[in-house]
C-alpha positions as CSV (number, residue, x, y, z in Angstrom):
1,X,-5.4,3.8,-10.8
2,X,-2.2,3.9,-8.5
3,X,0.2,1.2,-8.8
4,X,2.7,0.4,-6.0
5,X,5.8,-1.9,-6.4
6,X,7.8,-3.0,-3.5
7,X,11.5,-4.0,-3.6
8,X,14.2,-4.9,-1.2
9,X,12.8,-8.0,0.6
10,X,15.0,-11.2,1.1
11,X,16.5,-13.8,3.4
12,X,18.7,-12.6,6.1
13,X,20.1,-13.6,9.5
14,X,19.0,-12.5,13.0
15,X,20.4,-9.0,13.7
16,X,20.7,-7.9,10.1
17,X,19.1,-5.0,8.3
18,X,17.0,-4.7,5.3
19,X,15.6,-1.6,3.4
20,X,12.3,-1.9,1.6
21,X,11.5,0.5,-1.1
22,X,8.0,1.2,-2.6
23,X,7.8,3.2,-5.9
24,X,4.3,4.7,-6.7
25,X,2.7,5.6,-10.0
26,X,0.9,8.9,-10.4
27,X,1.4,12.6,-10.2
28,X,0.0,13.1,-6.6
29,X,2.3,11.0,-4.6
30,X,3.3,13.9,-2.3
31,X,-0.3,14.1,-1.0
32,X,-0.8,10.5,-0.2
33,X,-0.4,9.1,3.3
34,X,1.9,6.0,2.8
35,X,2.1,3.0,5.0
36,X,3.6,-0.4,5.6
37,X,1.9,-3.5,6.8
38,X,3.0,-7.0,7.1
39,X,1.4,-10.5,7.2
40,X,2.8,-13.6,8.5
41,X,1.2,-17.0,7.6
42,X,-2.0,-17.6,9.5
43,X,-2.1,-14.2,11.1
44,X,-3.9,-10.9,10.2
45,X,-2.4,-8.0,8.5
46,X,-0.4,-6.0,11.0
47,X,0.3,-2.2,10.9
48,X,4.0,-1.4,10.8
49,X,4.5,2.1,9.9
50,X,2.9,5.2,8.2
51,X,4.0,8.6,7.1
52,X,2.1,11.8,6.1
53,X,3.0,14.4,3.2
54,X,4.2,16.6,6.1
55,X,6.7,13.9,7.2
56,X,5.1,13.0,10.6
57,X,5.2,9.4,11.3
58,X,3.8,6.6,13.3
59,X,5.0,3.0,14.1
60,X,3.5,-0.2,15.3
61,X,4.4,-1.6,18.5
62,X,5.9,-4.9,17.2
63,X,8.9,-3.0,15.5
64,X,9.0,0.5,17.0
65,X,12.4,1.4,17.8
66,X,14.0,-0.9,15.0
67,X,12.5,0.7,11.9
68,X,12.3,4.1,10.2
69,X,9.9,5.0,7.5
70,X,10.8,7.8,5.1
71,X,9.5,9.3,1.8
72,X,11.1,10.9,-1.2
73,X,8.5,12.8,-2.9
74,X,10.8,13.7,-6.0
75,X,11.2,9.8,-6.5
76,X,7.5,8.8,-5.7
77,X,9.1,6.4,-3.1
78,X,8.6,5.4,0.3
79,X,11.1,3.6,2.2
80,X,11.2,1.2,5.4
81,X,14.6,0.9,7.0
82,X,14.5,-2.1,9.3
83,X,17.2,-3.0,11.8
84,X,18.1,-5.7,14.4
85,X,15.8,-8.2,12.5
86,X,14.2,-11.1,14.4
87,X,12.8,-14.4,13.1
88,X,9.3,-13.3,14.3
89,X,9.6,-10.4,11.7
90,X,9.3,-13.0,9.0
91,X,6.3,-12.0,6.9
92,X,5.1,-10.5,3.5
93,X,5.6,-6.8,3.8
94,X,3.0,-4.6,1.8
95,X,3.3,-1.0,0.8
96,X,0.0,1.0,0.8
97,X,-1.3,4.3,-0.1
98,X,-4.2,6.5,1.1
99,X,-5.0,8.8,-1.8
100,X,-8.3,10.3,-0.2
101,X,-8.1,13.0,2.3
102,X,-6.8,12.4,6.0
103,X,-7.6,15.2,8.3
104,X,-6.9,13.4,11.6
105,X,-3.9,14.4,13.7
106,X,-2.9,10.8,13.9
107,X,-2.2,8.3,11.1
108,X,-4.4,5.6,9.7
109,X,-3.3,2.2,11.2
110,X,-6.1,-0.1,9.9
111,X,-5.8,-1.7,6.4
112,X,-9.3,-0.6,5.4
113,X,-8.2,3.0,5.7
114,X,-6.0,2.6,2.8
115,X,-6.8,2.9,-0.9
116,X,-4.1,1.0,-2.8
117,X,-1.8,-1.9,-2.1
118,X,1.4,-3.4,-3.6
119,X,1.9,-6.9,-4.3
120,X,4.1,-7.4,-1.3
121,X,7.7,-8.2,-0.6
122,X,8.7,-11.4,1.2
123,X,11.2,-10.8,4.2
124,X,12.5,-14.0,5.9
125,X,14.7,-13.9,9.0
126,X,16.6,-17.0,10.1
127,X,18.5,-17.7,13.3
């Protein structure tokens, strides 16, 4: 079993920045595809970003250009740097890991393609 724990959420103003962190248990973190999704009340879970073991990345359209996903394999941690935050970014942000093999050139962007999930971190942006 792989456990993921997010941190770094909070309440900030429009235009502010936040950095989410997700520490992952286990010895095989460096082989996982890691991702971030978000879910606002009454909405479906939405792809935000993903990163392969190689460091290649993909971003969802809603936050593209305002976020950067990165990973530190020595620390079993993935990060999501979010800048120029807007009220519509308010959501619970989930860290996720795909431990099974992923051979596609692209990255998985659907929730069902991931194996493990964190408990979520609340991010609230006020104007």
